[in-house]
ROLOLO-731532 format. One record per residue: residue number from 1; residue in one letter; x, y, z of N, C-alpha, C in turn. Coordinates in pm, 1 decimal, decimal comma, always signed. Example, Ala and Ser with C-alpha at 12.3 -4.5 7.8 and 13.67 -1.06 7.14 Angstrom:
2
ATOM    i  aa       n.x       n.y       n.z      ca.x      ca.y      ca.z       c.x       c.y       c.z
ATOM    1   A   +1319,0    -569,0    +780,0   +1230,0    -450,0    +780,0   +1320,0    -330,0    +780,0
ATOM    2   S   +1285,0    -225,0    +708,0   +1367,0    -106,0    +714,0   +1290,0      +3,0    +787,0
//
This chain:
88
ATOM    i  aa       n.x       n.y       n.z      ca.x      ca.y      ca.z       c.x       c.y       c.z
ATOM    1   M  +22470,7  +21407,3   +2356,4  +22488,1  +21488,0   +2236,9  +22637,2  +21509,5   +2208,2
ATOM    2   L  +22713,2  +21537,7   +2311,7  +22856,1  +21559,4   +2294,8  +22924,7  +21433,2   +2241,1
ATOM    3   K  +22883,8  +21316,8   +2292,9  +22943,1  +21191,4   +2246,6  +22914,0  +21168,2   +2098,9
ATOM    4   K  +22793,0  +21198,8   +2055,5  +22758,6  +21183,2   +1913,7  +22843,7  +21273,2   +1827,1
ATOM    5   L  +22865,6  +21394,9   +1871,5  +22947,3  +21490,4   +1797,0  +23091,8  +21441,5   +1788,8
ATOM    6   I  +23143,1  +21393,7   +1898,9  +23280,4  +21342,6   +1901,6  +23294,4  +21221,9   +1809,0
ATOM    7   H  +23193,9  +21132,6   +1811,5  +23195,9  +21015,8   +1722,9  +23206,8  +21058,9   +1577,3
ATOM    8   K  +23128,4  +21157,0   +1540,9  +23125,2  +21199,6   +1400,6  +23249,5  +21277,9   +1361,8
ATOM    9   L  +23301,2  +21358,9   +1451,7  +23417,5  +21441,2   +1419,6  +23547,9  +21363,0   +1420,0
ATOM   10   F  +23561,8  +21272,6   +1513,0  +23690,6  +21206,0   +1530,2  +23696,5  +21067,6   +1467,8
ATOM   11   L  +23607,9  +20980,0   +1507,7  +23616,7  +20842,5   +1459,0  +23480,8  +20774,4   +1478,1
ATOM   12   P  +23413,3  +20740,8   +1368,7  +23285,6  +20669,1   +1382,8  +23309,1  +20524,8   +1427,6
ATOM   13   C  +23207,8  +20463,4   +1483,5  +23219,6  +20326,1   +1533,4  +23261,0  +20229,6   +1423,0
ATOM   14   S  +23211,1  +20248,6   +1303,8  +23245,3  +20157,9   +1194,4  +23396,3  +20159,7   +1167,3
ATOM   15   T  +23457,1  +20274,5   +1174,5  +23601,7  +20285,3   +1154,5  +23677,0  +20230,0   +1275,3
ATOM   16   A  +23623,0  +20255,3   +1394,0  +23687,7  +20205,7   +1516,3  +23692,2  +20053,2   +1517,1
ATOM   17   T  +23582,9  +19988,0   +1479,6  +23582,4  +19841,8   +1478,8  +23679,1  +19787,9   +1374,1
ATOM   18   L  +23687,5  +19854,5   +1260,8  +23783,3  +19813,1   +1158,5  +23926,3  +19823,6   +1210,9
ATOM   19   L  +23955,9  +19932,7   +1280,9  +24089,9  +19949,9   +1337,4  +24120,0  +19844,6   +1444,0
ATOM   20   M  +24019,6  +19806,9   +1521,8  +24040,0  +19703,1   +1622,4  +24078,7  +19571,4   +1556,0
ATOM   21   E  +24004,7  +19535,9   +1452,5  +24032,8  +19411,6   +1381,5  +24168,1  +19417,8   +1311,6
ATOM   22   K  +24197,0  +19532,9   +1254,9  +24325,7  +19551,9   +1187,3  +24440,5  +19540,9   +1288,0
ATOM   23   S  +24422,0  +19596,1   +1407,7  +24529,7  +19594,3   +1507,5  +24559,9  +19453,2   +1556,4
ATOM   24   I  +24462,1  +19365,0   +1553,3  +24486,7  +19226,6   +1592,8  +24562,6  +19154,4   +1482,1
ATOM   25   A  +24530,8  +19187,1   +1357,6  +24593,5  +19119,7   +1244,2  +24732,6  +19173,1   +1212,8
ATOM   26   K  +24750,6  +19302,6   +1229,0  +24880,3  +19364,3   +1201,2  +24891,0  +19494,7   +1278,6
ATOM   27   T  +25004,7  +19558,8   +1269,7  +25029,4  +19682,8   +1342,6  +24957,4  +19799,3   +1276,4
ATOM   28   I  +24895,7  +19882,1   +1358,7  +24834,9  +20004,1   +1306,4  +24924,5  +20122,1   +1340,3
ATOM   29   S  +24907,6  +20231,1   +1268,3  +24993,0  +20347,5   +1290,0  +24965,7  +20409,3   +1427,0
ATOM   30   S  +25058,4  +20490,3   +1474,1  +25040,3  +20554,6   +1604,8  +24922,0  +20651,5   +1600,8
ATOM   31   R  +24900,5  +20714,8   +1487,2  +24784,6  +20804,7   +1472,7  +24653,7  +20726,4   +1484,6
ATOM   32   E  +24648,4  +20612,5   +1415,9  +24528,9  +20529,1   +1423,6  +24507,1  +20479,4   +1566,7
ATOM   33   Q  +24614,9  +20441,9   +1634,1  +24604,4  +20393,0   +1771,0  +24553,1  +20502,5   +1864,0
ATOM   34   K  +24601,1  +20625,2   +1846,0  +24553,1  +20736,8   +1928,5  +24405,9  +20763,4   +1904,0
ATOM   35   Q  +24365,2  +20763,2   +1776,8  +24224,1  +20785,0   +1744,1  +24137,9  +20675,6   +1807,2
ATOM   36   L  +24183,7  +20552,6   +1796,4  +24108,6  +20440,4   +1852,2  +24099,4  +20452,7   +2003,9
ATOM   37   N  +24208,4  +20487,0   +2068,8  +24207,4  +20501,7   +2214,7  +24109,1  +20609,7   +2259,3
ATOM   38   I  +24105,5  +20721,1   +2189,6  +24010,9  +20828,4   +2222,5  +23868,9  +20777,5   +2205,9
ATOM   39   H  +23845,2  +20709,4   +2095,0  +23711,0  +20656,9   +2069,2  +23669,1  +20558,8   +2178,6
ATOM   40   L  +23761,0  +20470,6   +2216,3  +23728,3  +20369,6   +2317,3  +23699,0  +20431,0   +2454,1
ATOM   41   K  +23757,7  +20545,8   +2482,0  +23731,7  +20612,4   +2610,0  +23587,8  +20662,3   +2619,4
ATOM   42   I  +23526,8  +20693,1   +2504,2  +23391,9  +20748,7   +2507,6  +23283,1  +20652,2   +2461,9
ATOM   43   C  +23320,6  +20539,1   +2403,5  +23220,6  +20449,6   +2345,4  +23220,1  +20313,4   +2415,2
ATOM   44   K  +23120,1  +20291,6   +2498,1  +23112,2  +20165,2   +2571,5  +23083,4  +20047,8   +2478,8
ATOM   45   W  +23014,1  +20070,3   +2368,4  +22981,9  +19962,8   +2275,2  +23109,7  +19911,1   +2207,8
ATOM   46   C  +23194,8  +20001,0   +2169,1  +23319,8  +19959,7   +2104,3  +23416,8  +19897,1   +2203,8
ATOM   47   R  +23414,9  +19943,5   +2327,6  +23497,2  +19878,4   +2431,0  +23452,4  +19733,5   +2449,2
ATOM   48   S  +23323,1  +19712,6   +2451,0  +23269,1  +19578,0   +2463,6  +23307,2  +19492,2   +2342,7
ATOM   49   Y  +23297,6  +19550,1   +2224,2  +23335,0  +19478,8   +2102,0  +23482,5  +19440,2   +2105,6
ATOM   50   Q  +23566,5  +19532,0   +2151,6  +23710,2  +19504,5   +2158,0  +23740,5  +19389,2   +2254,4
ATOM   51   E  +23672,1  +19385,4   +2367,3  +23692,2  +19276,2   +2462,2  +23655,1  +19142,0   +2399,2
ATOM   52   K  +23541,5  +19138,8   +2329,1  +23497,0  +19015,5   +2264,3  +23593,1  +18974,6   +2153,2
ATOM   53   L  +23643,3  +19071,9   +2080,5  +23737,9  +19044,9   +1972,7  +23866,5  +18983,6   +2027,3
ATOM   54   K  +23915,5  +19036,0   +2138,8  +24036,1  +18981,5   +2201,1  +24013,0  +18839,0   +2250,8
ATOM   55   I  +23896,1  +18814,3   +2307,4  +23863,6  +18679,5   +2356,0  +23861,5  +18581,1   +2239,4
ATOM   56   L  +23797,0  +18619,4   +2130,1  +23791,9  +18532,5   +2012,7  +23930,4  +18506,0   +1956,0
ATOM   57   D  +24013,6  +18608,4   +1952,5  +24150,2  +18590,8   +1902,4  +24229,1  +18495,8   +1991,4
ATOM   58   D  +24215,1  +18510,4   +2122,6  +24283,6  +18420,3   +2216,5  +24235,5  +18276,7   +2201,3
ATOM   59   I  +24104,6  +18257,5   +2185,3  +24049,1  +18123,4   +2167,3  +24104,9  +18060,7   +2040,3
ATOM   60   L  +24107,8  +18137,4   +1933,4  +24160,5  +18086,9   +1806,5  +24307,5  +18047,0   +1820,0
ATOM   61   K  +24387,5  +18131,3   +1883,1  +24529,5  +18099,8   +1902,4  +24547,3  +17972,1   +1984,3
ATOM   62   R  +24471,6  +17960,3   +2093,2  +24483,1  +17840,8   +2177,7  +24439,0  +17715,2   +2103,1
ATOM   63   K  +24332,8  +17726,6   +2027,3  +24282,8  +17612,1   +1951,4  +24386,6  +17565,0   +1849,9
ATOM   64   I  +24442,4  +17657,1   +1777,6  +24542,8  +17622,6   +1676,8  +24665,3  +17560,6   +1743,5
ATOM   65   Q  +24711,0  +17620,3   +1851,5  +24829,8  +17568,9   +1919,0  +24804,3  +17435,4   +1987,5
ATOM   66   S  +24684,6  +17413,4   +2037,7  +24655,3  +17288,0   +2107,8  +24648,7  +17168,8   +2013,4
ATOM   67   E  +24620,8  +17194,1   +1888,4  +24614,1  +17085,5   +1791,3  +24753,4  +17039,7   +1747,9
ATOM   68   N  +24855,7  +17112,9   +1790,0  +24994,7  +17079,5   +1758,1  +25020,4  +17063,1   +1608,7
ATOM   69   K  +24941,6  +17131,1   +1530,3  +24960,8  +17125,4   +1385,5  +25032,8  +17248,9   +1334,4
ATOM   70   T  +25044,0  +17346,5   +1419,3  +25104,6  +17471,6   +1376,7  +25198,4  +17523,4   +1483,1
ATOM   71   D  +25280,8  +17616,2   +1443,9  +25363,4  +17688,9   +1538,0  +25338,4  +17837,7   +1514,7
ATOM   72   S  +25414,8  +17924,2   +1577,5  +25389,8  +18068,5   +1566,6  +25405,0  +18118,5   +1424,0
ATOM   73   I  +25491,5  +18056,7   +1344,9  +25508,5  +18097,7   +1205,1  +25381,9  +18066,8   +1126,9
ATOM   74   D  +25321,5  +17950,3   +1150,7  +25198,0  +17914,2   +1082,6  +25083,3  +18006,2   +1122,9
ATOM   75   I  +25079,4  +18046,7   +1247,9  +24976,5  +18139,7   +1293,1  +24991,2  +18272,3   +1219,5
ATOM   76   Q  +25114,3  +18318,3   +1204,4  +25137,5  +18443,4   +1132,5  +25094,7  +18429,3    +986,5
ATOM   77   K  +25125,3  +18316,7    +924,2  +25083,3  +18293,1    +786,1  +24931,7  +18291,9    +775,4
ATOM   78   F  +24865,8  +18230,9    +873,6  +24720,6  +18227,8    +876,1  +24663,3  +18369,1    +885,5
ATOM   79   K  +24722,8  +18451,3    +972,8  +24678,1  +18589,6    +987,2  +24698,0  +18666,7    +857,4
ATOM   80   E  +24813,2  +18648,2    +793,6  +24840,9  +18718,0    +668,7  +24742,7  +18677,6    +559,9
ATOM   81   K  +24711,5  +18549,2    +552,8  +24615,0  +18501,5    +453,8  +24476,4  +18559,8    +482,3
ATOM   82   T  +24440,1  +18566,6    +608,9  +24310,7  +18623,6    +646,7  +24304,8  +18771,4    +611,7
ATOM   83   I  +24411,4  +18844,3    +637,7  +24418,5  +18986,9    +601,8  +24400,6  +19003,5    +452,4
ATOM   84   K  +24471,0  +18921,1    +377,2  +24462,0  +18930,2    +231,6  +24318,9  +18905,6    +185,6
ATOM   85   N  +24254,2  +18805,8    +245,3  +24116,9  +18775,1    +207,3  +24019,3  +18884,2    +247,1
ATOM   86   L  +24047,5  +18950,4    +359,3  +23961,8  +19060,9    +404,6  +23993,0  +19191,1    +333,6
ATOM   87   K  +24109,4  +19195,3    +268,3  +24156,9  +19314,6    +197,7  +24163,7  +19434,7    +291,5
ATOM   88   I  +24229,5  +19413,9    +407,0  +24248,2  +19522,2    +504,1  +24366,5  +19605,0    +460,5
//
């Protein structure tokens, strides 16, 4: 019951997952990071989601770099284009 109350008062899972995705694409504010950290301490589902999100991001980076078609600047451009398309 306490966890449900904390979720609703501080940061719902839907917002937490958005912040996780946003933090991979670009920098989030320190306030957002603190809220996310608090949420992750109490929510095992979001912790699991964050781990999977990091794995997917690492796989994507390795795949792009292994093809030798891009460098770090191209990866950043790809991220920016993805952010724009997601309208984060």
